[in-house]
Structures are given as C-alpha cells and as structure tokens.
C-alpha positions as a Python dict, from the first residue, in 0.01 Angstrom:
ca = {
    (1, 'M'): (0, 0, 0),
    (2, 'S'): (-298, 127, -187),
    (3, 'S'): (-646, 17, -62),
    (4, 'N'): (-746, -188, -361),
    (5, 'R'): (-420, -366, -385),
    (6, 'G'): (-533, -666, -291),
    (7, 'Q'): (-840, -690, -541),
    (8, 'E'): (-599, -558, -832),
    (9, 'T'): (-390, -885, -736),
    (10, 'A'): (-663, -1081, -762),
    (11, 'S'): (-788, -931, -1087),
    (12, 'A'): (-484, -970, -1240),
    (13, 'I'): (-400, -1330, -1161),
    (14, 'V'): (-774, -1416, -1298),
    (15, 'E'): (-657, -1194, -1624),
    (16, 'T'): (-360, -1411, -1686),
    (17, 'F'): (-566, -1730, -1607),
    (18, 'K'): (-765, -1606, -1921),
    (19, 'R'): (-533, -1471, -2140),
    (20, 'R'): (-360, -1844, -2102),
    (21, 'T'): (-663, -2025, -2168),
    (22, 'R'): (-886, -1858, -2448),
    (23, 'G'): (-995, -2153, -2624),
    (24, 'S'): (-1135, -2297, -2286),
    (25, 'G'): (-1322, -1984, -2252),
    (26, 'E'): (-1468, -2058, -2581),
    (27, 'W'): (-1560, -2423, -2501),
    (28, 'D'): (-1682, -2311, -2164),
    (29, 'A'): (-1928, -2080, -2358),
    (30, 'R'): (-2040, -2327, -2552),
    (31, 'A'): (-2067, -2566, -2297),
    (32, 'K'): (-2331, -2338, -2109),
    (33, 'R'): (-2538, -2398, -2399),
    (34, 'T'): (-2612, -2789, -2322),
    (35, 'M'): (-2516, -2805, -1946),
    (36, 'P'): (-2604, -2616, -1678),
    (37, 'G'): (-2337, -2384, -1601),
    (38, 'G'): (-2157, -2608, -1884),
    (39, 'D'): (-2060, -2813, -1594),
    (40, 'T'): (-2131, -3224, -1523),
    (41, 'R'): (-1880, -3269, -1208),
    (42, 'A'): (-1881, -3008, -938),
    (43, 'S'): (-1535, -3114, -811),
    (44, 'S'): (-1371, -3002, -1137),
    (45, 'Y'): (-1525, -2675, -1146),
    (46, 'Y'): (-1347, -2338, -1059),
    (47, 'T'): (-1418, -1997, -1164),
    (48, 'P'): (-1410, -1824, -1390),
    (49, 'Y'): (-1412, -2141, -1577),
    (50, 'P'): (-1184, -2457, -1578),
    (51, 'A'): (-931, -2566, -1815),
    (52, 'Y'): (-1046, -2794, -2078),
    (53, 'M'): (-774, -3061, -2086),
    (54, 'V'): (-700, -3251, -2444),
    (55, 'R'): (-447, -3519, -2344),
    (56, 'G'): (-224, -3653, -2113),
    (57, 'D'): (139, -3807, -2087),
    (58, 'G'): (288, -3957, -1766),
    (59, 'C'): (255, -3703, -1493),
    (60, 'H'): (189, -3413, -1751),
    (61, 'L'): (-143, -3230, -1907),
    (62, 'Y'): (-212, -3047, -2224),
    (63, 'D'): (-518, -2797, -2235),
    (64, 'Y'): (-667, -2683, -2519),
    (65, 'D'): (-426, -2427, -2557),
    (66, 'E'): (-118, -2624, -2569),
    (67, 'N'): (-49, -2532, -2224),
    (68, 'K'): (167, -2774, -2047),
    (69, 'Y'): (93, -2869, -1644),
    (70, 'I'): (252, -3093, -1400),
    (71, 'D'): (-66, -3268, -1289),
    (72, 'F'): (-137, -3291, -928),
    (73, 'L'): (-453, -3369, -937),
    (74, 'N'): (-429, -3719, -1097),
    (75, 'N'): (-812, -3702, -1159),
    (76, 'Y'): (-877, -3650, -782),
    (77, 'T'): (-593, -3941, -702),
    (78, 'S'): (-735, -4221, -904),
    (79, 'L'): (-425, -4191, -1224),
    (80, 'I'): (-173, -4368, -959),
    (81, 'H'): (47, -4457, -1290),
    (82, 'G'): (-1, -4072, -1475),
    (83, 'H'): (-125, -4068, -1821),
    (84, 'G'): (-80, -4314, -2098),
    (85, 'H'): (88, -4588, -1861),
    (86, 'P'): (237, -4850, -2115),
    (87, 'A'): (108, -5176, -1929),
    (88, 'T'): (-249, -5009, -1870),
    (89, 'V'): (-289, -4920, -2243),
    (90, 'S'): (-172, -5264, -2389),
    (91, 'A'): (-435, -5412, -2152),
    (92, 'I'): (-732, -5225, -2256),
    (93, 'Q'): (-644, -5242, -2614),
    (94, 'E'): (-637, -5622, -2617),
    (95, 'Q'): (-909, -5671, -2399),
    (96, 'A'): (-1102, -5404, -2648),
    (97, 'V'): (-1014, -5616, -2940),
    (98, 'R'): (-1210, -5901, -2729),
    (99, 'G'): (-1458, -5720, -2616),
    (100, 'T'): (-1532, -5410, -2356),
    (101, 'V'): (-1821, -5579, -2176),
    (102, 'L'): (-1957, -5955, -2274),
    (103, 'G'): (-2244, -5995, -2043),
    (104, 'S'): (-2126, -6294, -1838),
    (105, 'A'): (-1867, -6375, -1564),
    (106, 'A'): (-1518, -6349, -1675),
    (107, 'E'): (-1218, -6447, -1557),
    (108, 'V'): (-1074, -6087, -1552),
    (109, 'T'): (-1284, -5992, -1257),
    (110, 'V'): (-1201, -6333, -1062),
    (111, 'E'): (-810, -6211, -1143),
    (112, 'H'): (-884, -5869, -1011),
    (113, 'A'): (-1061, -5974, -697),
    (114, 'E'): (-808, -6216, -578),
    (115, 'M'): (-543, -5914, -608),
    (116, 'L'): (-740, -5710, -392),
    (117, 'V'): (-827, -5983, -117),
    (118, 'D'): (-437, -6105, -175),
    (119, 'R'): (-352, -5690, -65),
    (120, 'V'): (-627, -5603, 191),
    (121, 'S'): (-665, -5850, 462),
    (122, 'S'): (-989, -5740, 601),
    (123, 'L'): (-1128, -5807, 241),
    (124, 'E'): (-1215, -6158, 313),
    (125, 'S'): (-1480, -6130, 26),
    (126, 'V'): (-1521, -5823, -218),
    (127, 'R'): (-1808, -5701, -488),
    (128, 'Y'): (-1767, -5445, -785),
    (129, 'C'): (-1936, -5160, -885),
    (130, 'N'): (-1857, -4852, -1121),
    (131, 'S'): (-1778, -4586, -846),
    (132, 'G'): (-1705, -4468, -539),
    (133, 'T'): (-2073, -4369, -442),
    (134, 'E'): (-2191, -4714, -512),
    (135, 'A'): (-1930, -4842, -309),
    (136, 'T'): (-2008, -4664, 48),
    (137, 'H'): (-2368, -4702, -40),
    (138, 'L'): (-2358, -5051, -103),
    (139, 'A'): (-2113, -5115, 230),
    (140, 'M'): (-2391, -4882, 420),
    (141, 'R'): (-2651, -5160, 301),
    (142, 'A'): (-2473, -5474, 382),
    (143, 'A'): (-2378, -5301, 700),
    (144, 'R'): (-2784, -5267, 766),
    (145, 'A'): (-2889, -5594, 635),
    (146, 'F'): (-2654, -5813, 867),
    (147, 'M'): (-2693, -5612, 1167),
    (148, 'G'): (-3094, -5589, 1107),
    (149, 'R'): (-3069, -5170, 1183),
    (150, 'D'): (-3118, -4867, 1030),
    (151, 'V'): (-2905, -4621, 1149),
    (152, 'I'): (-2546, -4488, 1044),
    (153, 'V'): (-2317, -4294, 1232),
    (154, 'K'): (-2111, -4010, 1030),
    (155, 'M'): (-1853, -3765, 1065),
    (156, 'D'): (-1892, -3454, 1039),
    (157, 'G'): (-1766, -3319, 719),
    (158, 'G'): (-1715, -3651, 605),
    (159, 'Y'): (-1737, -3760, 238),
    (160, 'H'): (-1852, -4076, 84),
    (161, 'G'): (-2013, -3975, -269),
    (162, 'S'): (-2308, -3857, -408),
    (163, 'H'): (-2568, -4078, -261),
    (164, 'D'): (-2872, -3950, -76),
    (165, 'Y'): (-2787, -4105, 297),
    (166, 'V'): (-2442, -3947, 268),
    (167, 'Q'): (-2561, -3615, 167),
    (168, 'V'): (-2577, -3543, 543),
    (169, 'N'): (-2326, -3282, 679),
    (170, 'V'): (-2082, -3281, 388),
    (171, 'Q'): (-1971, -2956, 481),
    (172, 'A'): (-1915, -2919, 812),
    (173, 'D'): (-2138, -2754, 1077),
    (174, 'T'): (-1956, -2428, 1148),
    (175, 'E'): (-2268, -2257, 1358),
    (176, 'S'): (-2354, -2479, 1641),
    (177, 'E'): (-2205, -2537, 1994),
    (178, 'G'): (-2104, -2842, 2068),
    (179, 'L'): (-2217, -3132, 1908),
    (180, 'P'): (-2264, -3061, 1530),
    (181, 'R'): (-2661, -3045, 1406),
    (182, 'P'): (-2737, -3308, 1138),
    (183, 'R'): (-2825, -3140, 805),
    (184, 'L'): (-2870, -3191, 456),
    (185, 'T'): (-2604, -3096, 223),
    (186, 'T'): (-2813, -3030, -76),
    (187, 'R'): (-3182, -2962, -209),
    (188, 'G'): (-3350, -3271, -354),
    (189, 'V'): (-3247, -3504, -61),
    (190, 'P'): (-3552, -3635, 150),
    (191, 'S'): (-3616, -3498, 521),
    (192, 'A'): (-3620, -3854, 663),
    (193, 'V'): (-3258, -3944, 524),
    (194, 'L'): (-3192, -3734, 879),
    (195, 'E'): (-3407, -4000, 1047),
    (196, 'D'): (-3130, -4270, 1048),
    (197, 'V'): (-2781, -4060, 1021),
    (198, 'R'): (-2597, -3930, 1347),
    (199, 'I'): (-2319, -3703, 1314),
    (200, 'V'): (-2022, -3667, 1554),
    (201, 'P'): (-1706, -3476, 1485),
    (202, 'F'): (-1396, -3673, 1364),
    (203, 'N'): (-1113, -3708, 1630),
    (204, 'D'): (-1368, -3737, 1922),
    (205, 'L'): (-1410, -4056, 2092),
    (206, 'N'): (-1628, -3907, 2361),
    (207, 'A'): (-1860, -3791, 2144),
    (208, 'L'): (-1857, -4101, 1960),
    (209, 'E'): (-1934, -4251, 2260),
    (210, 'D'): (-2173, -4040, 2365),
    (211, 'V'): (-2397, -4135, 2037),
    (212, 'L'): (-2325, -4508, 2087),
    (213, 'R'): (-2432, -4564, 2459),
    (214, 'A'): (-2761, -4359, 2359),
    (215, 'E'): (-2823, -4543, 2066),
    (216, 'S'): (-2647, -4856, 2009),
    (217, 'A'): (-2952, -5093, 1967),
    (218, 'E'): (-3053, -4895, 1691),
    (219, 'I'): (-2681, -4841, 1514),
    (220, 'A'): (-2566, -5067, 1232),
    (221, 'A'): (-2227, -4924, 1151),
    (222, 'I'): (-2011, -4635, 1175),
    (223, 'I'): (-1853, -4465, 870),
    (224, 'L'): (-1567, -4296, 850),
    (225, 'E'): (-1266, -4190, 620),
    (226, 'P'): (-943, -4308, 809),
    (227, 'V'): (-799, -3919, 682),
    (228, 'L'): (-1083, -3655, 562),
    (229, 'G'): (-1058, -3561, 238),
    (230, 'S'): (-1275, -3303, 113),
    (231, 'G'): (-1356, -3230, 467),
    (232, 'G'): (-1002, -3047, 462),
    (233, 'G'): (-746, -3329, 468),
    (234, 'V'): (-791, -3370, 824),
    (235, 'E'): (-542, -3680, 951),
    (236, 'P'): (-675, -3891, 1232),
    (237, 'E'): (-477, -3789, 1606),
    (238, 'A'): (-249, -4097, 1752),
    (239, 'G'): (-513, -4400, 1873),
    (240, 'Y'): (-794, -4218, 1763),
    (241, 'L'): (-887, -4499, 1483),
    (242, 'Q'): (-832, -4766, 1743),
    (243, 'G'): (-1037, -4624, 1985),
    (244, 'V'): (-1318, -4597, 1712),
    (245, 'R'): (-1224, -4987, 1683),
    (246, 'Q'): (-1259, -5061, 1987),
    (247, 'L'): (-1593, -4849, 2054),
    (248, 'A'): (-1745, -5061, 1763),
    (249, 'D'): (-1687, -5337, 1951),
    (250, 'S'): (-1796, -5261, 2278),
    (251, 'Y'): (-2096, -5143, 2184),
    (252, 'G'): (-2161, -5423, 1920),
    (253, 'V'): (-2161, -5224, 1565),
    (254, 'L'): (-1994, -5253, 1220),
    (255, 'L'): (-1666, -5027, 1161),
    (256, 'I'): (-1671, -4941, 748),
    (257, 'F'): (-1357, -4745, 663),
    (258, 'D'): (-1392, -4527, 316),
    (259, 'E'): (-1046, -4610, 185),
    (260, 'I'): (-1139, -4478, -172),
    (261, 'L'): (-873, -4213, -68),
    (262, 'T'): (-649, -4337, 117),
    (263, 'F'): (-630, -4683, -69),
    (264, 'R'): (-293, -4576, -250),
    (265, 'T'): (-105, -4532, 49),
    (266, 'D'): (9, -4883, 156),
    (267, 'L'): (-21, -5185, -37),
    (268, 'G'): (-291, -5292, 192),
    (269, 'G'): (-461, -4919, 219),
    (270, 'L'): (-420, -4712, 550),
    (271, 'Q'): (-575, -5012, 759),
    (272, 'A'): (-251, -5197, 693),
    (273, 'A'): (-42, -4884, 793),
    (274, 'I'): (-196, -4807, 1146),
    (275, 'G'): (-347, -5197, 1203),
    (276, 'V'): (-699, -5131, 1250),
    (277, 'T'): (-889, -5388, 1078),
    (278, 'P'): (-1219, -5256, 959),
    (279, 'D'): (-1573, -5491, 912),
    (280, 'L'): (-1632, -5337, 583),
    (281, 'T'): (-1402, -5168, 348),
    (282, 'S'): (-1513, -4938, 16),
    (283, 'I'): (-1246, -4884, -221),
    (284, 'A'): (-1237, -4736, -578),
    (285, 'K'): (-1003, -4463, -765),
    (286, 'F'): (-678, -4669, -910),
    (287, 'I'): (-774, -5005, -923),
    (288, 'G'): (-979, -4918, -1231),
    (289, 'G'): (-660, -4790, -1429),
    (290, 'G'): (-862, -4503, -1458),
    (291, 'L'): (-1183, -4617, -1581),
    (292, 'P'): (-1454, -4631, -1334),
    (293, 'L'): (-1457, -4909, -1093),
    (294, 'G'): (-1605, -4899, -746),
    (295, 'A'): (-1536, -5204, -481),
    (296, 'F'): (-1696, -5272, -155),
    (297, 'G'): (-1604, -5592, 67),
    (298, 'G'): (-1516, -5744, 454),
    (299, 'R'): (-1584, -6040, 679),
    (300, 'E'): (-1722, -6322, 449),
    (301, 'E'): (-2053, -6355, 685),
    (302, 'I'): (-2139, -5992, 643),
    (303, 'M'): (-2066, -6039, 234),
    (304, 'A'): (-2288, -6338, 239),
    (305, 'P'): (-2590, -6252, 170),
    (306, 'F'): (-2515, -6110, -193),
    (307, 'D'): (-2473, -6488, -311),
    (308, 'P'): (-2751, -6493, -596),
    (309, 'T'): (-2831, -6837, -383),
    (310, 'H'): (-2864, -6715, -28),
    (311, 'A'): (-3172, -6761, 138),
    (312, 'Q'): (-3211, -6394, 175),
    (313, 'T'): (-3020, -6272, -71),
    (314, 'I'): (-2967, -5917, -145),
    (315, 'P'): (-3008, -5842, -482),
    (316, 'H'): (-2681, -5612, -652),
    (317, 'N'): (-2703, -5536, -1025),
    (318, 'G'): (-2542, -5318, -1258),
    (319, 'T'): (-2481, -5347, -1613),
    (320, 'F'): (-2105, -5249, -1581),
    (321, 'N'): (-2011, -5431, -1269),
    (322, 'G'): (-1683, -5618, -1310),
    (323, 'N'): (-1674, -5539, -1705),
    (324, 'N'): (-1371, -5676, -1863),
    (325, 'I'): (-1219, -5394, -2029),
    (326, 'T'): (-1224, -5197, -1655),
    (327, 'M'): (-1089, -5535, -1481),
    (328, 'A'): (-803, -5566, -1771),
    (329, 'A'): (-697, -5230, -1708),
    (330, 'G'): (-689, -5240, -1324),
    (331, 'I'): (-482, -5570, -1318),
    (332, 'A'): (-237, -5388, -1508),
    (333, 'T'): (-240, -5084, -1284),
    (334, 'M'): (-211, -5308, -974),
    (335, 'K'): (53, -5511, -1077),
    (336, 'G'): (271, -5184, -1157),
    (337, 'Y'): (182, -5023, -801),
    (338, 'G'): (338, -5261, -562),
    (339, 'A'): (543, -5192, -223),
    (340, 'D'): (826, -5040, -366),
    (341, 'E'): (610, -4795, -574),
    (342, 'V'): (405, -4754, -294),
    (343, 'A'): (686, -4648, -70),
    (344, 'R'): (864, -4436, -316),
    (345, 'I'): (580, -4156, -411),
    (346, 'N'): (507, -4165, -34),
    (347, 'R'): (856, -4035, -32),
    (348, 'L'): (782, -3783, -280),
    (349, 'G'): (466, -3656, -96),
    (350, 'Q'): (657, -3608, 214),
    (351, 'R'): (935, -3428, 37),
    (352, 'L'): (638, -3221, -121),
    (353, 'K'): (498, -3136, 221),
    (354, 'E'): (818, -3029, 341),
    (355, 'G'): (911, -2819, 39),
    (356, 'F'): (529, -2676, 75),
    (357, 'N'): (615, -2547, 456),
    (358, 'R'): (949, -2451, 384),
    (359, 'A'): (805, -2222, 160),
    (360, 'F'): (534, -2106, 403),
    (361, 'G'): (810, -2013, 671),
    (362, 'E'): (1066, -1839, 410),
    (363, 'K'): (766, -1639, 270),
    (364, 'G'): (578, -1556, 650),
    (365, 'V'): (225, -1680, 566),
    (366, 'S'): (55, -1908, 857),
    (367, 'L'): (-38, -2203, 633),
    (368, 'R'): (48, -2542, 651),
    (369, 'A'): (123, -2883, 446),
    (370, 'V'): (-15, -3173, 577),
    (371, 'G'): (-48, -3519, 479),
    (372, 'E'): (166, -3878, 565),
    (373, 'G'): (168, -4029, 199),
    (374, 'S'): (157, -3953, -152),
    (375, 'I'): (-124, -3708, -109),
    (376, 'I'): (-72, -3333, 28),
    (377, 'R'): (-310, -3112, 157),
    (378, 'V'): (-307, -2701, 227),
    (379, 'H'): (-461, -2601, 548),
    (380, 'W'): (-526, -2227, 586),
    (381, 'S'): (-405, -2165, 967),
    (382, 'Q'): (-26, -2276, 1062),
    (383, 'D'): (-220, -2415, 1379),
    (384, 'R'): (-342, -2802, 1329),
    (385, 'I'): (-668, -2872, 1249),
    (386, 'R'): (-834, -3152, 1464),
    (387, 'N'): (-1191, -3180, 1244),
    (388, 'A'): (-1381, -3061, 974),
    (389, 'R'): (-1540, -2770, 1153),
    (390, 'E'): (-1174, -2619, 1234),
    (391, 'G'): (-1082, -2672, 861),
    (392, 'A'): (-1403, -2503, 742),
    (393, 'L'): (-1361, -2229, 930),
    (394, 'A'): (-1000, -2150, 835),
    (395, 'Q'): (-1044, -2205, 476),
    (396, 'A'): (-1363, -1943, 545),
    (397, 'A'): (-1127, -1674, 705),
    (398, 'A'): (-871, -1768, 395),
    (399, 'E'): (-1163, -1560, 166),
    (400, 'E'): (-1062, -1578, -184),
    (401, 'L'): (-704, -1706, -126),
    (402, 'P'): (-717, -2029, -203),
    (403, 'R'): (-921, -1980, -516),
    (404, 'L'): (-602, -1733, -620),
    (405, 'L'): (-336, -1943, -502),
    (406, 'H'): (-488, -2214, -671),
    (407, 'M'): (-537, -2035, -1003),
    (408, 'E'): (-187, -1886, -991),
    (409, 'L'): (-42, -2232, -961),
    (410, 'M'): (-190, -2259, -1279),
    (411, 'N'): (-55, -1994, -1442),
    (412, 'R'): (277, -2137, -1351),
    (413, 'D'): (203, -2441, -1490),
    (414, 'I'): (89, -2666, -1205),
    (415, 'F'): (-253, -2814, -1170),
    (416, 'S'): (-391, -2970, -852),
    (417, 'A'): (-732, -2982, -719),
    (418, 'P'): (-884, -2619, -665),
    (419, 'R'): (-938, -2734, -282),
    (420, 'C'): (-533, -2720, -301),
    (421, 'Q'): (-484, -3101, -254),
    (422, 'F'): (-198, -3239, -429),
    (423, 'A'): (-132, -3649, -515),
    (424, 'I'): (200, -3767, -640),
    (425, 'S'): (158, -4026, -966),
    (426, 'T'): (432, -4287, -1036),
    (427, 'P'): (588, -4131, -1314),
    (428, 'M'): (721, -3815, -1084),
    (429, 'T'): (1068, -3752, -1001),
    (430, 'E'): (1220, -3526, -761),
    (431, 'G'): (1213, -3252, -1035),
    (432, 'E'): (883, -3280, -1077),
    (433, 'V'): (846, -3205, -719),
    (434, 'D'): (1045, -2928, -667),
    (435, 'R'): (923, -2726, -926),
    (436, 'A'): (586, -2755, -777),
    (437, 'V'): (758, -2615, -475),
    (438, 'E'): (933, -2366, -649),
    (439, 'A'): (598, -2227, -807),
    (440, 'M'): (418, -2252, -447),
    (441, 'A'): (710, -2001, -337),
    (442, 'R'): (707, -1805, -672),
    (443, 'S'): (297, -1789, -603),
    (444, 'L'): (319, -1677, -272),
    (445, 'E'): (512, -1357, -377),
    (446, 'V'): (226, -1289, -613),
    (447, 'V'): (-59, -1304, -388),
    (448, 'M'): (98, -1139, -96),
    (449, 'P'): (-64, -810, -164),
    (450, 'Y'): (-428, -972, -130),
    (451, 'I'): (-302, -1155, 171),
    (452, 'E'): (-164, -863, 338),
    (453, 'E'): (-477, -662, 269),
    (454, 'Q'): (-779, -920, 262),
    (455, 'T'): (-622, -1207, 529),
    (456, 'P'): (-385, -1020, 723),
    (457, 'H'): (-401, -1263, 994),
    (458, 'L'): (-241, -1511, 775),
    (459, 'R'): (102, -1294, 771),
    (460, 'R'): (337, -1420, 1021),
    (461, 'A'): (453, -1187, 1256),
}
C-alpha cells in the first residue's frame, strides 16, 4: 500500500460528497456572506459544508440536490415521528388558524402539562420554556432558590445547553491526572462561573462523594444526564444512578436529571426505566412536536416559588412560553407516542446496534456501538468507555475517521449526527435499519485504507 493511500481515500470521500451536493456548496458560499462561517448552529455544521435539506417525509430527508437520505438524525432526536406526521401537522394547521400565540393563558398548555405530569412520576409540577438550554438553566435556578446555596456539581463532559453556568468542561478534561480540572469551555463566559461549579467524572461515585463530603453545605444540586449525550454516549454502570441518588440524600443536596435526550427511551423517561426519582427534571426535544419547547419540573415544594402569588416568587417570563401552536403540536405528538411505540423503536434501536457491531466484527475494526434504547452511538474503541475522558481520548486517537465515516454514510444516503449518533423514529421499519447496517458495512470497506494507514490501532488482529 502506498504511503499516502489513506489520505487519497479521505480526499475521495470528500470529493464524492461535493459532487453529490453542488447546490449545497453554492448555498454555503452564499451563507458565509451573512453568517459567520455560514453557520448558526454549531452542532449541525461539518466540513467541507453541511448538506442543505429542503424537505422531509416520514423518515426521509431530501437535500437541495434532491439526494434522498434515511434520517437517523431526527433533528438530534427531537422528531420522534419523523417529518410530516399527519396528526401533528393537522394540530399545527388547526391551531394556526385560531392563532399561533395568543398572549394569554391557554387550555392547550394545561392539557400538555397534564400529559407530562401523568407520564413522569417525579413531575408534581411543571413549567415551560423554549429550549433545553432554558430548561436546565431554570432547573438549576429552582434548586439554588430552594436550597439557598449556589454551587452545582456537574459531570465532566456533560452537556446541558449553552447558558453560562454549564459552559464548564463540556469537552472532557483529557490532560489532568486524577479529578478533572474545572475549566471554561468557551471564551465569553465569565470566569466567576467557575466559583460555583464543581466537576466530577461520570460513573465515579467515590469522586462524587469526596466533593459532597467536603462542600455539601455550599452545594445546591447535582445535575447530570442519565446517559452522557454529546459527551460520548456513555452509559451508567449498574447501580451508578441509584448511588448518585443515595449520595444526594445522604449529603442533603438535590438531584437534577437532564432527560432532554433520554426522555424518549421510556414512557416516563429513563428515570422510570431504572427506578430512580430525581428532585427536578429537564425535558425538551419531541415534547414540542418538532417546534421549540423545553420544560422543567419536579417536587411541588421546589416549584412552588414560580407561582406568581408566592411571597418570594421567582419571576419567569418568556414571550413564547407555553405558546398555543407548540402545545398543540406537542399534545398530538405525545398522543401518538405511547408504550407500544416506545417499545417498538427501542427494539429497532437494538437491531441497529447489533447490526453495527456485527459489521464491525466482520470488517475487523475495533469500534463499538452502544445504547439501550432508540439512540445508538459509535465508540471509537472496542473497550468499554466509562466516562467522557475515555471517550474523548478514543475519539482523538481515531483522528479523521469519525468525520470520514459520517461523510461516507451520507454518500450512501444515511444521515446521522456528525458524531455518529443514530436515532430511530416511528416511521422506520426493519428495512431502514437494515439498510443503515449495510451502508455501515460498505462504508467500512471504503475507509479501510485510512484505518490501516492512519489509525492501525483500530484494526483488529
């Protein structure tokens, strides 16, 4: 094999993408004239440029050049019924005629809240906002107000949106020995944020207890995703989340679950599946039926100060909070996502995971698909990943392979998150899942020269 065959493979993959998406390339050039880098959502960007999607139908997407993809992104898991779900579209149309937002209390908001409270046993009371970022921000505010303390414990590599107080160790610390070193993820966030955030590794109860033992009098809450999302798709070890709950109780702090990603995995969220009840929960994604929506809630006594008549009320405003059209879309969507639908797409997720792992084994690569529901993630190591640090190191060692595999899958009409995360939607069948598995197998064949030359540690003996 020639010494540059790996780079030739990489170039060929990118050139194929460019040929397929010439129109998207033109739109990208145009976008750069009015937006920095032509981008307004970092998670949707990838090089050389993102494909411009123009329409969706069920579990399929069509880009500007009329390439048809199976959509395993689902707008980062928010489109549980895919695109153009008839009941959701009808609800949006009917509400639009009556008014998209009427600037007052509305019965559809009450109906939506009743559905959430009925589904999630930990939600005794709930409030609405417009994004997952707002939902975690307000859950943390509720915890601080209730406890009269400022410090929040966060997981290394945990992602909770883009507000300042969670822009700490969004990318895992891969340099420090021992406990992760708290550091700001991005410029523009005040350094004072670091005073009130503590960082511990996911799946490490000892590290969490050390922090709680030393500082519980200043700590309001622990916030974590039950499964690390953008931090690597890291799953909790047996007993870990139960242990976090016990430590929170033992040291007198609150527990916040960020179920924005995992709420789809069970009718009552992952907390219902594992039997762990947090004090507060943040939810978003599919509960808005494809429109912007976030929610946070929990124990009634913690949420009580959001009552405008409360003696020490916590003001919470938002022009579009609980707006009519989003509530209507969310109700229609949740009505169509009951226990049977949850179980069916979870089964499809497991079929996808098993198929990917079979392909990895047959092609002789040391990758691993993980996930216990309808969201599947590729790990860049055959070894079990326990925390975000291990995931980040494995991905860094994979060099350009994640990007190339994502792009080659697109060249084969499979659309997923650039981080190689795959989400199932209800319009999917075994046929779409099996097509994705076949595309993964063929894509591995294409990237093999790159693996052999640039990342030989990922080649199984």
